[in-house]
N, C-alpha and C positions, 0 to 999 in steps of 0.2 A: 722637515722636508715634506714637500707636497707629494701626495699619492697620485696615481694615474687618474683616478676619479676626480680629484680636486683640480688637477691640471685640465682635464677634459671639460669640466664645468666652467672653469675660468675662460677657456678658449671659446666656449659657446656664448658666454656673456660678452666677450670682446667682439665676437662676430655680430651679435645682435646690436651692440653699441655702434659698430662700424656702419651698420645699415641705417642708423639714425643721424649720423653726423658726417660732415665733410671737412677736410682740412681747408684752411683759408685759401691756400693756393688753388685748390680745385674749385672752390666757390667763386674765386675771382675769374677763373677760366669760364665757368658756366655763365657768369653774369657779363663777361666781356669787359671787366674792369681790372684795375690793379689790386694787388694785395692790400695796399695802403687804403684804397677806397673801401674795401670790405671791412677793414678795421674801423674806418670812420662810420660805416653803416652799423656796425656792432655797437660802437660807442654812443651813437645817437638813438639806439634802440630800434633801428629799422630791420635788423637781423638778430635773431636769437642765437647765442653762442655760449660755449663753455670753455674754460681754460683747463687743459689737462697737461700737467707738467709745465713745460715752457711754451707749449703751442696752443693756439686757439682753434676751435672746431665749431663750424656753423651747423645749426639744426637743419637737417634735410628738408623738413616740413616748412620751416621758415624760408629757406632758399627757394623751394618750389612755389610757395605763395608769392614771393617777390617776382619770380619769373612770370607767373600767371598774371599778376597785377599789372605788369608793364608790357605784356605781350601785345595788347591791342594798340598801345601808343607807340610802340617801337618801330623804327625804320629798319630795314634790312642792314645787318652788320653794325648796328649802333649799340653801345653799351646799355645795360639796364640800370 
């Protein structure tokens, strides 16, 4: 059985991890593309991601870099 200290440390680690990754659905919303397109970007190595359990999570840094990379080329309301 986990003690309060162990539980607190685990919650702290999970909070830190949550600040570093985004669920695919959130990444899709940020990029203005479908979830399937995000999976394609992951598969082609254009976005860094990790699978946790059954779900994929995109690196926040990788996502931010992609947004910045295409910001200059992007037309208003067009996907990245």
